[in-house]
C-alpha positions as CSV (number, residue, x, y, z in Angstrom):
1,M,130.7,89.5,59.0
2,I,132.4,86.0,59.2
3,N,134.1,87.0,62.5
4,K,130.8,88.0,64.1
5,I,129.3,84.6,63.0
6,K,132.3,82.8,64.5
7,I,132.0,84.8,67.8
8,C,128.2,84.1,68.0
9,L,128.8,80.3,67.4
10,L,131.5,80.2,70.0
11,A,129.3,82.1,72.5
12,C,126.6,79.6,71.8
13,L,129.0,76.6,72.3
14,I,130.3,78.0,75.6
15,T,126.8,78.7,76.9
16,T,125.6,75.2,76.1
17,V,128.6,73.6,77.7
18,A,128.7,75.9,80.8
19,F,125.0,76.1,81.6
20,S,123.5,72.9,80.6
21,Q,123.9,69.2,81.3
22,T,125.9,68.3,78.3
23,R,127.5,64.9,78.1
24,I,130.0,63.3,75.6
25,K,129.9,59.6,75.0
26,G,131.8,56.8,73.2
27,N,130.5,53.3,72.4
28,I,132.7,50.7,74.0
29,A,131.0,47.8,72.2
30,T,131.6,49.2,68.6
31,A,135.1,50.3,69.6
32,I,136.0,46.7,70.2
33,A,135.2,46.1,66.5
34,A,137.3,49.2,65.4
35,I,134.0,51.0,64.4
36,P,134.0,54.4,66.2
37,N,130.6,55.7,67.6
38,F,130.6,59.0,69.4
39,G,127.8,61.3,70.6
40,V,126.9,64.5,72.4
41,E,123.6,64.7,74.5
42,T,122.2,67.8,76.1
43,K,119.2,68.6,78.3
44,I,116.3,70.5,76.5
45,G,113.5,70.0,79.0
46,E,112.5,68.6,82.4
47,K,112.9,65.0,81.4
48,L,114.0,65.6,77.7
49,T,117.4,65.5,76.0
50,F,118.7,66.0,72.4
51,Q,121.4,63.8,71.2
52,F,123.5,63.8,68.0
53,D,125.7,60.7,67.3
54,A,127.7,59.3,64.5
55,T,129.2,55.9,63.7
56,A,131.7,55.1,60.9
57,S,133.3,51.8,59.6
58,F,136.4,52.1,57.6
59,W,136.8,48.4,56.8
60,K,138.0,48.0,53.2
61,S,137.6,44.2,53.5
62,F,135.3,42.1,55.7
63,K,134.8,38.5,54.6
64,S,136.3,39.6,51.2
65,G,133.9,42.4,50.6
66,P,133.8,46.1,51.7
67,M,132.2,47.2,54.9
68,E,132.5,50.9,54.8
69,F,129.6,53.0,56.2
70,T,128.7,56.3,58.0
71,L,125.6,56.7,60.1
72,A,124.5,59.9,61.7
73,F,121.4,60.4,64.0
74,A,119.5,63.2,65.7
75,E,117.5,62.0,68.6
76,V,115.1,63.4,71.3
77,R,115.0,61.2,74.4
78,Y,112.5,61.1,77.3
79,Y,113.9,59.8,80.6
80,T,111.2,58.3,83.0
81,K,113.0,59.3,86.3
82,D,115.2,62.4,85.8
83,T,117.2,63.7,82.9
84,N,120.3,61.4,82.2
85,K,119.3,58.9,84.8
86,G,117.5,55.4,84.4
87,F,115.3,54.2,81.7
88,F,114.7,56.2,78.5
89,V,112.9,56.0,75.2
90,G,113.8,58.1,72.1
91,G,112.7,58.9,68.6
92,H,115.3,59.5,65.9
93,I,115.9,60.3,62.3
94,G,119.2,59.5,60.7
95,G,121.1,59.1,57.4
96,S,123.6,56.6,56.0
97,R,126.2,56.4,53.3
98,Y,127.6,52.9,52.6
99,K,129.6,50.7,50.4
100,I,129.0,47.1,51.7
101,Q,128.6,43.5,50.9
102,K,125.3,42.5,52.5
103,W,125.4,39.3,54.6
104,N,123.5,37.3,52.0
105,Y,126.2,38.1,49.5
106,W,129.2,37.2,51.6
107,D,130.1,34.2,49.3
108,S,129.7,36.2,46.1
109,D,131.3,38.8,44.0
110,Y,128.6,41.5,44.5
111,Y,128.6,44.5,46.7
112,Q,126.2,47.6,47.1
113,E,127.0,51.3,47.3
114,G,124.4,53.9,48.2
115,I,122.7,56.2,50.8
116,G,119.8,55.7,53.2
117,V,117.3,57.4,55.5
118,M,116.3,55.9,58.9
119,I,113.5,56.7,61.3
120,G,112.9,54.8,64.4
121,A,113.1,54.5,68.2
122,T,115.7,53.8,70.8
123,V,115.3,52.2,74.2
124,G,118.0,52.2,76.9
125,Y,119.1,52.6,80.4
126,L,121.7,55.1,81.8
127,Y,123.4,54.1,85.0
128,P,125.4,56.8,86.8
129,I,128.7,55.8,88.3
130,N,129.6,59.1,89.9
131,D,129.1,63.0,89.4
132,H,130.8,62.8,85.9
133,F,130.7,59.2,84.6
134,S,127.8,56.9,83.5
135,V,127.3,53.9,81.4
136,E,124.4,53.6,78.9
137,L,123.1,50.4,77.3
138,F,120.9,51.0,74.4
139,L,119.2,49.5,71.3
140,G,117.6,51.3,68.4
141,G,116.0,50.4,65.2
142,G,113.3,51.2,62.7
143,S,112.7,51.8,59.0
144,H,115.7,52.0,56.8
145,Q,114.9,53.3,53.1
146,G,117.9,52.6,51.0
147,F,118.9,53.9,47.6
148,Y,121.9,51.9,46.1
149,K,123.6,50.5,43.1
150,G,125.0,47.0,42.8
151,Y,128.4,46.2,41.4
152,T,130.8,43.3,41.0
153,M,134.1,43.5,42.9
154,S,136.2,41.8,40.2
155,T,135.2,44.1,37.4
156,G,133.5,47.1,39.0
157,E,130.6,46.8,36.6
158,R,127.1,47.6,37.6
159,V,124.9,44.5,37.8
160,D,121.6,45.5,39.3
161,G,119.8,46.3,36.1
162,A,118.2,49.5,37.5
163,D,118.2,52.7,35.5
164,R,119.2,54.9,38.5
165,Y,119.0,53.4,42.0
166,N,117.6,50.2,43.4
167,K,115.5,50.8,46.4
168,S,114.9,48.8,49.5
169,S,113.0,49.2,52.7
170,E,113.6,47.2,55.8
171,F,112.6,47.3,59.5
172,L,115.7,46.3,61.5
173,P,117.9,47.1,64.5
174,Y,120.7,49.4,63.3
175,R,122.1,50.9,66.4
176,G,123.1,49.8,69.8
177,G,125.8,49.2,72.4
178,L,127.4,50.2,75.7
179,M,128.3,53.9,75.9
180,L,130.8,55.3,78.3
181,V,129.3,58.8,79.2
182,Y,131.1,61.8,80.6
183,K,129.3,64.9,82.0
184,L,131.1,68.1,81.1
């Protein structure tokens, strides 16, 4: 039974790659900061694509506090010209897991650890270089619903006073960059 499932999944993957306009991409802007961001985008309609991308930071210390996070997004994009060419807008939903010291706590002993849910929009422009390579400039943001606990770095004790999780809700930009895109 497991082998049949593996064969079906492999056949779906080969079909997707062989018969669709699938592209893989890496974010040059975040790579400079040693924060990898990779994605896969495939055509699902006349001017529509589906993209899945993930970003991760493994910084144990940034300005004396942790900056470890993982973001993952599923997004549907609409291209105004042609699929994978020119201006696009997209709607996405994503999740986050983090252990960070927020910017307003940089001069303190506090950090936060938690999870989040994001829903928002992305705008961007994809410029083809040749048949296989393109560059994509994009910016996205929206609502981030965070569920976290606050701790001190020196003792590891919880300091936020909440019974279970603190909750926060912000509208902010949380993704963007310059992607190098390769058409399979």
